[in-house]
Residue frames relative to the residue before (quaternion, step in Angstrom):
aa qw qx qy qz dx dy dz
M 1.0000 0.0000 0.0000 0.0000 0.00 0.00 0.00
K 0.4305 -0.7220 0.4821 0.2468 3.58 -0.78 1.01
T 0.4175 -0.7083 0.5156 0.2412 3.58 -0.92 0.96
I 0.4023 -0.7031 0.5324 0.2458 3.59 -0.96 0.86
D 0.3010 -0.7375 0.5778 0.1780 3.57 -0.86 0.99
R 0.3235 -0.7959 0.4799 0.1777 3.58 -0.19 1.30
L 0.6530 0.5226 -0.3296 0.4380 3.58 0.97 -0.80
R 0.6327 0.5086 -0.3368 0.4770 3.61 1.02 -0.72
L 0.5955 0.5558 -0.3679 0.4485 3.61 1.03 -0.67
A 0.6685 0.5029 -0.3006 0.4580 3.56 0.90 -0.95
Q 0.6731 0.5103 -0.3033 0.4410 3.57 0.94 -0.88
F 0.7185 0.4157 -0.2513 0.4978 3.58 1.15 -0.54
G 0.6761 -0.5532 0.2925 0.3888 3.57 1.12 0.66
N 0.5747 0.5735 -0.3890 0.4353 3.57 1.15 0.54
L 0.1200 0.8406 -0.5185 0.1007 3.54 0.98 0.84
E 0.6277 0.5335 -0.3429 0.4515 3.59 1.02 -0.72
L 0.6458 0.5055 -0.3126 0.4793 3.59 0.98 -0.84
L 0.6225 0.5401 -0.3284 0.4615 3.57 0.99 -0.83
A 0.6783 0.4970 -0.2910 0.4563 3.57 0.85 -1.01
K 0.6475 0.5234 -0.3249 0.4486 3.59 0.95 -0.83
Q 0.6473 0.5155 -0.3230 0.4593 3.59 0.98 -0.82
V 0.6646 0.5035 -0.3062 0.4593 3.57 0.92 -0.90
V 0.6754 0.5004 -0.3014 0.4501 3.58 0.89 -0.92
E 0.5864 0.5525 -0.3755 0.4582 3.60 1.07 -0.62
G 0.6497 0.5035 -0.3118 0.4767 3.57 1.06 -0.73
F 0.6210 0.5436 -0.3392 0.4515 3.58 1.04 -0.76
I 0.6644 0.5527 -0.3117 0.3949 3.54 0.84 -1.06
T 0.6362 0.5343 -0.3369 0.4430 3.59 1.06 -0.70
G 0.7311 0.4156 -0.2397 0.4850 3.60 1.15 -0.53
L 0.6799 0.4668 -0.2795 0.4917 3.58 1.26 -0.25
H 0.2981 -0.7747 0.5343 0.1599 3.57 -0.85 0.96
K 0.7815 0.0330 -0.0259 0.6225 3.57 1.23 -0.40
S 0.6538 -0.5304 0.3562 0.4055 3.55 -1.19 0.36
P 0.3570 -0.7382 0.5258 0.2263 3.62 -0.93 0.82
F 0.7260 0.3730 -0.2295 0.5302 3.59 1.26 -0.17
Y 0.0597 -0.7934 0.6057 -0.0032 3.53 -1.00 0.89
G 0.4993 -0.6299 0.4992 0.3236 3.56 -1.14 0.63
F 0.5582 -0.5644 0.4680 0.3884 3.55 -1.22 0.41
S 0.4299 -0.7691 0.4139 0.2287 3.54 -0.55 1.20
V 0.8178 0.0445 -0.0065 0.5737 3.58 0.98 -0.74
E 0.0866 -0.7641 0.6360 0.0643 3.53 -1.24 0.52
F 0.5304 -0.6568 0.4354 0.3126 3.55 -0.88 0.99
A 0.1630 -0.8017 0.5705 0.0727 3.58 -0.90 0.92
E 0.7742 -0.2444 0.2149 0.5429 3.61 0.68 -1.06
H 0.4720 -0.6288 0.5232 0.3288 3.57 -1.36 0.04
R 0.0092 -0.7569 0.6499 0.0680 3.55 -1.28 0.37
L 0.6339 -0.5461 0.3872 0.3874 3.56 -1.20 0.49
Y 0.4631 -0.6760 0.5065 0.2683 3.54 -1.05 0.82
N 0.2366 -0.7576 0.5940 0.1310 3.57 -0.98 0.90
P 0.5124 -0.6636 0.4457 0.3137 3.60 -0.74 1.03
G 0.7372 0.3715 -0.3035 0.4757 3.56 -0.94 0.94
E 0.5821 0.5725 -0.3788 0.4359 3.60 1.24 -0.34
S 0.6320 -0.4972 0.4227 0.4180 3.54 -1.32 0.26
T 0.3839 -0.7434 0.5059 0.2100 3.56 -1.02 0.79
K 0.4423 0.7424 -0.4406 0.2430 3.62 1.23 -0.12
N 0.7504 0.3816 -0.2286 0.4890 3.63 1.08 -0.56
I 0.3709 0.7204 -0.5060 0.2957 3.61 1.20 0.33
D 0.3334 -0.7191 0.5764 0.1989 3.57 -0.99 0.89
W 0.2151 -0.8292 0.5054 0.1038 3.56 -0.03 1.32
R 0.5867 0.5602 -0.3769 0.4472 3.59 1.11 -0.51
L 0.6633 0.4885 -0.2994 0.4814 3.56 0.97 -0.87
Y 0.6048 0.5500 -0.3476 0.4592 3.59 1.09 -0.69
G 0.6501 0.5344 -0.3117 0.4412 3.57 1.01 -0.84
R 0.7020 0.4492 -0.2628 0.4862 3.58 1.13 -0.63
S 0.8068 0.3184 -0.1336 0.4794 3.57 0.99 -0.86
N 0.3141 -0.7603 0.4937 0.2822 3.58 1.30 -0.43
K 0.6128 0.4804 -0.3699 0.5068 3.58 1.21 0.64
L 0.4214 -0.7132 0.5048 0.2428 3.56 -1.11 0.70
F 0.0183 0.7716 -0.6338 0.0516 3.54 -0.81 1.12
T 0.2367 -0.7410 0.6050 0.1699 3.57 -1.15 0.61
K 0.4678 -0.6593 0.5156 0.2841 3.52 -1.21 0.60
K 0.2082 -0.7623 0.6033 0.1076 3.53 -0.93 0.97
Y 0.1637 -0.8105 0.5601 0.0511 3.55 -0.86 0.98
E 0.3023 -0.7028 0.6066 0.2161 3.51 -1.33 0.45
E 0.4269 -0.7074 0.5027 0.2542 3.54 -0.89 0.94
E 0.0502 -0.7624 0.6444 0.0311 3.53 -1.12 0.80
T 0.2018 -0.8120 0.5388 0.0983 3.57 -0.82 0.94
N 0.7481 0.3969 -0.2257 0.4815 3.60 1.02 -0.63
L 0.4361 -0.6884 0.5309 0.2328 3.50 -1.27 0.57
R 0.1906 -0.7181 0.6509 0.1559 3.54 -1.23 0.59
C 0.0471 -0.8078 0.5872 -0.0220 3.56 -0.77 1.07
Q 0.1370 -0.7655 0.6236 0.0791 3.57 -0.97 0.90
L 0.2036 -0.7763 0.5900 0.0890 3.57 -0.62 1.19
V 0.0802 -0.8180 0.5692 -0.0210 3.58 -0.61 1.17
I 0.0177 -0.8207 0.5701 -0.0348 3.61 -0.67 1.09
D 0.4069 -0.6734 0.5758 0.2224 3.53 -1.01 0.99
N 0.0796 -0.8209 0.5654 -0.0051 3.58 -0.61 1.18
S 0.3263 0.7478 -0.5127 0.2673 3.59 1.12 0.61
S 0.6936 -0.5142 0.3123 0.3963 3.58 -1.23 0.41
S 0.6072 0.5704 -0.3688 0.4122 3.62 1.05 -0.62
M 0.6058 0.5658 -0.3538 0.4332 3.59 1.20 -0.47
L 0.6163 0.5497 -0.3496 0.4425 3.61 1.25 -0.21
F 0.5047 0.6175 -0.4256 0.4276 3.57 1.29 0.24
P 0.5983 -0.2497 -0.7611 0.0198 1.60 -1.92 1.66
Q 0.5930 -0.6056 0.4042 0.3437 3.56 -1.24 0.34
T 0.7006 0.3436 -0.2620 0.5678 3.58 1.26 -0.16
G 0.7632 0.2799 -0.2444 0.5286 3.56 -1.01 0.79
V 0.7246 -0.3926 0.3213 0.4665 3.56 -1.24 -0.48
S 0.3185 -0.7499 0.5494 0.1854 3.58 -0.78 1.01
K 0.6690 -0.4743 0.3761 0.4314 3.56 -1.30 0.21
F 0.6555 0.5111 -0.3247 0.4513 3.60 0.98 -0.77
E 0.6296 0.5174 -0.3354 0.4727 3.59 0.99 -0.80
F 0.6112 0.5452 -0.3379 0.4637 3.58 0.97 -0.86
A 0.6871 0.4864 -0.2857 0.4580 3.60 0.84 -1.00
V 0.6485 0.5205 -0.3173 0.4560 3.60 0.97 -0.85
Y 0.6751 0.4854 -0.3034 0.4654 3.61 0.84 -0.92
A 0.6557 0.5048 -0.3100 0.4681 3.58 0.99 -0.83
A 0.6598 0.5043 -0.3044 0.4666 3.60 0.94 -0.87
A 0.6439 0.5175 -0.3219 0.4625 3.59 0.97 -0.83
S 0.6530 0.5097 -0.3113 0.4656 3.59 1.01 -0.78
L 0.6414 0.5010 -0.3225 0.4833 3.59 1.01 -0.76
S 0.6261 0.5402 -0.3333 0.4528 3.58 1.01 -0.81
E 0.6607 0.5003 -0.3031 0.4704 3.58 0.97 -0.86
L 0.6403 0.5261 -0.3245 0.4559 3.58 0.97 -0.83
L 0.6885 0.4692 -0.2752 0.4797 3.58 0.95 -0.90
K 0.5952 0.5658 -0.3627 0.4404 3.59 1.09 -0.65
R 0.6537 0.5167 -0.3113 0.4569 3.57 1.02 -0.78
Q 0.6659 0.4483 -0.2947 0.5184 3.57 1.26 -0.39
R 0.4199 -0.7161 0.4392 0.3435 3.58 1.38 -0.01
D 0.3718 0.7159 -0.4947 0.3233 3.55 1.08 0.79
A 0.4938 -0.6562 0.4942 0.2851 3.54 -1.29 0.48
V 0.0700 -0.8023 0.5929 -0.0007 3.57 -0.93 0.94
G 0.0906 -0.7663 0.6343 0.0474 3.54 -1.09 0.84
L 0.2660 -0.7656 0.5694 0.1376 3.57 -1.27 0.36
S 0.0271 -0.7679 0.6400 0.0045 3.55 -1.06 0.88
L 0.0792 -0.7606 0.6436 0.0319 3.56 -1.03 0.91
F 0.0356 0.8164 -0.5754 0.0347 3.56 -0.96 0.79
D 0.0518 -0.7142 0.6915 0.0953 3.50 -1.40 0.42
A 0.7957 -0.0365 0.0492 0.6026 3.61 -0.20 -1.20
E 0.7533 0.1937 -0.1184 0.6172 3.58 1.31 -0.38
L 0.5244 -0.5566 0.5151 0.3871 3.52 -1.33 0.12
T 0.1693 -0.8539 0.4885 0.0595 3.58 -0.09 1.31
L 0.7856 0.0559 -0.0445 0.6146 3.59 1.22 -0.41
H 0.1405 0.7585 -0.6322 0.0722 3.55 -1.03 0.80
T 0.0436 -0.7918 0.6092 -0.0004 3.55 -0.63 1.15
A 0.5157 -0.6008 0.5034 0.3461 3.55 -1.16 0.54
A 0.5239 -0.6251 0.4731 0.3332 3.57 -1.18 0.50
K 0.0674 0.7759 -0.6211 0.0875 3.56 -0.83 1.08
S 0.3792 -0.7562 0.4985 0.1894 3.55 -1.22 0.49
S 0.4775 0.6940 -0.4436 0.3058 3.62 1.19 -0.09
V 0.6087 -0.5525 0.4251 0.3789 3.55 -1.23 0.53
A 0.6333 0.5387 -0.3329 0.4449 3.60 0.97 -0.82
H 0.6576 0.5067 -0.3150 0.4599 3.57 0.97 -0.82
H 0.6384 0.5173 -0.3311 0.4639 3.60 0.94 -0.82
R 0.6605 0.4893 -0.3175 0.4728 3.60 0.96 -0.77
Y 0.5953 0.5438 -0.3581 0.4708 3.58 1.11 -0.61
L 0.6428 0.5150 -0.3258 0.4642 3.60 0.98 -0.81
Y 0.6298 0.5237 -0.3371 0.4641 3.60 0.96 -0.82
S 0.6692 0.5046 -0.3110 0.4482 3.59 0.89 -0.89
Q 0.6430 0.5128 -0.3260 0.4662 3.59 1.01 -0.76
L 0.6460 0.5082 -0.3184 0.4722 3.57 1.00 -0.78
E 0.6575 0.5120 -0.3085 0.4586 3.58 0.93 -0.89
N 0.6572 0.5313 -0.3135 0.4330 3.58 0.96 -0.86
N 0.7133 0.4407 -0.2550 0.4816 3.57 1.16 -0.51
L 0.4977 0.6227 -0.4416 0.4117 3.59 1.28 0.17
V 0.2190 0.7859 -0.5351 0.2190 3.56 0.23 1.31
N 0.5115 -0.6244 0.4927 0.3250 3.54 -1.28 0.38
Y 0.6072 -0.5634 0.4227 0.3677 3.55 -1.24 0.50
Q 0.0520 -0.7644 0.6422 0.0231 3.56 -1.03 0.88
E 0.4703 -0.7210 0.4323 0.2684 3.55 -0.60 1.16
K 0.6701 0.5137 -0.3094 0.4375 3.60 1.04 -0.69
I 0.6881 0.4077 -0.2718 0.5352 3.61 1.27 -0.33
K 0.0047 -0.8199 0.5696 -0.0568 3.56 -0.39 1.25
R 0.0528 -0.8003 0.5971 -0.0142 3.56 -0.51 1.23
Q 0.1994 -0.8086 0.5459 0.0912 3.56 -0.38 1.22
T 0.4923 -0.6871 0.4731 0.2483 3.54 -1.32 0.36
Q 0.0346 0.7501 -0.6602 0.0143 3.55 -1.07 0.86
T 0.0899 -0.8585 0.5042 0.0269 3.53 0.63 1.21
I 0.6481 0.5534 -0.3260 0.4092 3.57 0.90 -0.94
K 0.6763 0.4843 -0.2868 0.4752 3.58 0.85 -0.98
A 0.6572 0.5249 -0.3165 0.4387 3.58 0.92 -0.91
I 0.6713 0.4968 -0.3101 0.4543 3.60 0.90 -0.88
H 0.6222 0.5200 -0.3456 0.4722 3.61 1.01 -0.73
D 0.6526 0.5083 -0.3180 0.4634 3.61 0.94 -0.87
I 0.6665 0.5040 -0.3024 0.4585 3.59 0.92 -0.91
A 0.6141 0.5558 -0.3456 0.4409 3.59 1.03 -0.77
E 0.7027 0.4569 -0.2634 0.4775 3.58 1.01 -0.78
L 0.7280 0.4639 -0.2423 0.4428 3.58 1.00 -0.83
T 0.6726 0.5091 -0.2926 0.4502 3.59 1.16 -0.52
H 0.5673 -0.6051 0.4464 0.3358 3.55 -1.01 0.90
K 0.5203 -0.6480 0.4544 0.3206 3.57 -0.93 0.90
R 0.8032 0.2260 -0.2325 0.4998 3.51 -1.26 0.67
S 0.3992 0.6703 -0.5173 0.3517 3.55 0.75 1.13
L 0.4312 -0.6187 0.5763 0.3147 3.50 -1.36 0.24
V 0.0936 -0.8052 0.5851 0.0212 3.61 -0.56 1.15
V 0.0827 -0.8072 0.5843 -0.0109 3.57 -0.54 1.25
I 0.1019 -0.8278 0.5516 -0.0040 3.57 -0.49 1.25
F 0.1055 -0.7584 0.6412 0.0500 3.56 -0.98 0.97
T 0.2498 0.7617 -0.5614 0.2053 3.59 -0.59 1.13
D 0.4511 -0.6730 0.5070 0.2941 3.58 -1.23 0.44
L 0.3912 -0.7630 0.4415 0.2644 3.60 1.33 0.01
L 0.4437 0.6811 -0.4678 0.3470 3.60 1.18 0.49
D 0.2881 0.7225 -0.5564 0.2923 3.50 0.37 1.34
D 0.7295 -0.4079 0.2995 0.4602 3.58 -1.28 -0.02
P 0.3468 -0.7793 0.4759 0.2144 3.66 -0.39 1.15
T 0.5935 0.5692 -0.3771 0.4261 3.61 1.18 -0.36
Q 0.6909 0.4587 -0.2771 0.4851 3.60 1.25 -0.27
I 0.2397 0.8113 -0.5059 0.1684 3.58 1.17 0.49
N 0.6308 0.5305 -0.3445 0.4494 3.62 1.01 -0.71
L 0.6570 0.4933 -0.3052 0.4815 3.58 1.01 -0.81
F 0.5966 0.5595 -0.3541 0.4535 3.58 1.11 -0.66
F 0.7122 0.4328 -0.2637 0.4857 3.57 0.91 -0.87
D 0.5370 0.5703 -0.4086 0.4685 3.59 1.20 -0.31
A 0.6553 0.5086 -0.3049 0.4680 3.57 1.00 -0.85
L 0.6533 0.4965 -0.3142 0.4774 3.60 0.97 -0.80
Q 0.6314 0.5191 -0.3291 0.4728 3.59 1.08 -0.70
H 0.5641 0.5772 -0.3794 0.4524 3.59 1.18 -0.54
L 0.6374 0.5106 -0.3180 0.4816 3.59 1.01 -0.80
K 0.6782 0.4884 -0.2934 0.4641 3.57 0.89 -0.94
H 0.6213 0.5487 -0.3370 0.4465 3.58 1.04 -0.78
N 0.7096 0.4276 -0.2475 0.5023 3.57 1.09 -0.71
K 0.5823 -0.6576 0.3285 0.3472 3.57 1.26 0.62
H 0.4309 0.6856 -0.4821 0.3344 3.59 1.14 0.54
E 0.3318 -0.6584 0.6236 0.2598 3.53 -1.24 0.51
V 0.1629 -0.8224 0.5434 0.0441 3.59 -0.80 1.00
I 0.0587 -0.7513 0.6570 0.0214 3.55 -1.02 0.95
L 0.1175 -0.8044 0.5817 0.0284 3.58 -0.75 1.07
F 0.1305 -0.7732 0.6189 0.0459 3.56 -0.58 1.22
H 0.1950 -0.7812 0.5860 0.0913 3.57 -0.54 1.20
V 0.1338 -0.8258 0.5475 0.0185 3.56 -0.27 1.35
Y 0.1902 0.7932 -0.5528 0.1703 3.60 -0.66 1.08
H 0.4180 -0.6468 0.5700 0.2865 3.55 -1.35 0.33
E 0.3654 -0.8026 0.4237 0.2066 3.54 -0.18 1.30
S 0.7274 0.4576 -0.2789 0.4286 3.61 0.69 -1.00
L 0.7497 0.3909 -0.2228 0.4852 3.60 0.99 -0.74
E 0.7635 0.3849 -0.2119 0.4732 3.61 0.86 -0.90
F 0.7279 0.3827 -0.2339 0.5186 3.60 1.12 -0.54
S 0.7991 0.3077 -0.1444 0.4959 3.58 0.68 -1.12
F 0.2782 -0.7996 0.4913 0.2044 3.59 1.32 -0.23
E 0.2154 0.8162 -0.5008 0.1912 3.54 0.99 0.96
L 0.2576 0.7295 -0.5757 0.2646 3.53 0.23 1.38
E 0.5876 -0.5611 0.4386 0.3842 3.57 -1.16 0.56
D 0.4655 -0.6865 0.4839 0.2790 3.56 -1.07 0.71
R 0.4190 0.6313 -0.5222 0.3914 3.51 0.29 1.42
P 0.6592 -0.5135 0.3409 0.4308 3.62 -1.14 0.32
Y 0.0468 -0.7744 0.6309 0.0014 3.57 -1.05 0.90
R 0.2339 -0.6967 0.6469 0.2034 3.51 -1.32 0.40
L 0.1453 -0.8006 0.5792 0.0491 3.57 -0.45 1.23
I 0.1620 -0.7947 0.5827 0.0517 3.56 -0.96 0.94
D 0.3753 -0.6978 0.5665 0.2265 3.57 -0.88 0.99
M 0.3758 -0.7744 0.4652 0.2064 3.59 -0.47 1.21
E 0.6910 0.4789 -0.2828 0.4618 3.60 1.17 -0.44
T 0.7930 0.2809 -0.1451 0.5208 3.61 1.04 -0.70
G 0.4371 -0.6928 0.4631 0.3383 3.59 1.18 -0.49
E 0.4190 0.7110 -0.4688 0.3148 3.60 1.26 -0.01
R 0.2078 -0.7939 0.5646 0.0881 3.58 -1.01 0.92
M 0.0398 -0.7828 0.6210 0.0015 3.54 -1.16 0.70
Q 0.2037 -0.7679 0.5959 0.1172 3.57 -0.95 0.90
L 0.1946 0.7815 -0.5713 0.1583 3.59 -0.88 0.92
R 0.3634 -0.6455 0.6083 0.2848 3.49 -1.46 0.08
P 0.5019 -0.6984 0.4113 0.3020 3.63 -0.56 1.10
G 0.6449 0.5574 -0.3365 0.4002 3.61 0.93 -0.81
E 0.6434 0.5469 -0.3236 0.4267 3.58 1.14 -0.58
V 0.7940 0.2906 -0.1376 0.5159 3.61 1.12 -0.56
R 0.4252 0.7607 -0.4406 0.2156 3.59 1.25 -0.34
E 0.6924 0.4965 -0.3021 0.4276 3.59 0.74 -1.01
K 0.6878 0.4637 -0.2830 0.4815 3.60 0.87 -0.92
Y 0.6239 0.5450 -0.3358 0.4484 3.58 1.05 -0.78
I 0.6729 0.4980 -0.3007 0.4569 3.59 0.84 -0.98
D 0.6486 0.5146 -0.3171 0.4625 3.59 0.98 -0.85
A 0.6928 0.4948 -0.2854 0.4401 3.59 0.87 -0.97
I 0.7189 0.4335 -0.2751 0.4685 3.60 0.77 -0.97
G 0.6190 0.5411 -0.3438 0.4538 3.58 1.10 -0.65
S 0.6465 0.5208 -0.3082 0.4646 3.56 1.01 -0.85
Y 0.6514 0.5322 -0.3068 0.4454 3.58 0.97 -0.91
F 0.7306 0.4202 -0.2514 0.4760 3.58 0.77 -0.98
N 0.5956 0.5439 -0.3686 0.4622 3.61 1.11 -0.52
E 0.6306 0.5236 -0.3327 0.4664 3.58 1.05 -0.74
I 0.6321 0.5235 -0.3283 0.4675 3.58 0.99 -0.82
Q 0.6662 0.5025 -0.3106 0.4551 3.59 0.88 -0.90
L 0.6612 0.5105 -0.3076 0.4556 3.59 0.93 -0.87
R 0.6862 0.4771 -0.2885 0.4672 3.58 0.92 -0.89
C 0.5891 0.5411 -0.3669 0.4750 3.59 1.13 -0.55
L 0.6325 0.5335 -0.3220 0.4600 3.58 0.97 -0.87
N 0.6791 0.4972 -0.2888 0.4563 3.58 0.92 -0.89
L 0.7014 0.4499 -0.2620 0.4868 3.59 1.16 -0.60
G 0.4875 -0.6600 0.4407 0.3641 3.59 1.22 -0.16
I 0.4550 0.6507 -0.4627 0.3944 3.57 1.17 0.67
D 0.3970 -0.7154 0.5264 0.2313 3.57 -0.85 1.01
F 0.0937 -0.8071 0.5827 0.0149 3.60 -0.51 1.19
M 0.0392 -0.8190 0.5721 -0.0202 3.58 -0.73 1.07
P 0.3010 -0.7329 0.5803 0.1884 3.64 -0.48 1.14
S 0.0475 -0.8319 0.5515 -0.0387 3.58 -0.78 1.05
P 0.0590 -0.8100 0.5835 0.0080 3.61 0.21 1.23
I 0.4384 -0.7419 0.4338 0.2630 3.56 -0.63 1.10
E 0.5642 0.5992 -0.3993 0.4040 3.62 1.15 -0.45
K 0.6223 0.5665 -0.3380 0.4213 3.59 1.13 -0.58
G 0.4805 -0.6593 0.4456 0.3687 3.60 1.15 -0.54
Y 0.4991 -0.6976 0.4296 0.2822 3.56 -0.77 1.05
D 0.6461 0.5241 -0.3387 0.4394 3.60 0.99 -0.74
Q 0.6652 0.4899 -0.3111 0.4698 3.61 1.00 -0.75
V 0.6299 0.5213 -0.3315 0.4707 3.60 1.02 -0.77
L 0.6686 0.4952 -0.2997 0.4669 3.58 0.92 -0.89
L 0.6646 0.5016 -0.3163 0.4545 3.58 0.85 -0.91
Q 0.6286 0.5302 -0.3327 0.4616 3.59 0.99 -0.81
Y 0.6779 0.4817 -0.3007 0.4669 3.57 0.93 -0.86
L 0.6737 0.5080 -0.3085 0.4392 3.60 0.86 -0.91
L 0.6431 0.5053 -0.3276 0.4731 3.58 1.02 -0.73
K 0.6372 0.5160 -0.3260 0.4706 3.57 1.02 -0.78
R 0.6659 0.5087 -0.2995 0.4562 3.55 0.93 -0.90
Q 0.6397 0.5405 -0.3284 0.4367 3.55 0.99 -0.84
K 0.6531 0.5073 -0.3129 0.4671 3.59 1.03 -0.74
L 0.6810 0.5012 -0.2904 0.4480 3.57 1.04 -0.79
Y 0.7984 0.2822 -0.1313 0.5155 3.59 0.97 -0.86
């Protein structure tokens, strides 16, 4: 029996079929859903009635008013998820095989399909130097198909004359304001932004947390080339895919310092995400998006 090439299916406009196949594989390994809607959301205060449980008394308000009020909540059963993908030119690396952007698109489509089966609402945001697409989270079948079409339309090959730079910080601030509070925000990016602005980057992530969003950050990268710098020790001309800047070098002359510098930078990001309560998921594209997703979902299921 001939094996179906899932990546070719996606390239020929069958992203929904691809996602369904991947999710069927997930379901066999998952015993319960790894995602849950926020169970309650604060609605209003009401006067406390003697004899009621004291667990929902707003003690801060009591300190200001000297009166007892309880917090009233509205039940919520469904989840709202915003899928966010870095669409800058660096995400189109490498030019052979599956690029970082393709990896992110396939992973996002699979998550969308998984959430659709739970009847959850999903939105999509794409960004480079600007927020180029932002849809509200909806749960209808028509909306999910619209998301698939938007993802498919952006599956393009790298063109040197088209340079899309990254403004992750601005995009995250915009998404924090535009996305309904108490959403699950899932970000796919290679994190190749200005390392001197790391504090501003985490200010933007804190903006999401301040607005009551749960944040998952998938760090998408090519491990052998971008982390280990596994190139032959001969002269190369390296080209910045976002700016067109060129550099000539021999990998052996810089490999050790490069590995130390980039490893230190990404380790700091991972540590600071942990301190902020942000789920950080290393996502080497050589491992395969379905395996990275399944590993994360199984881990999440055990935790929650």
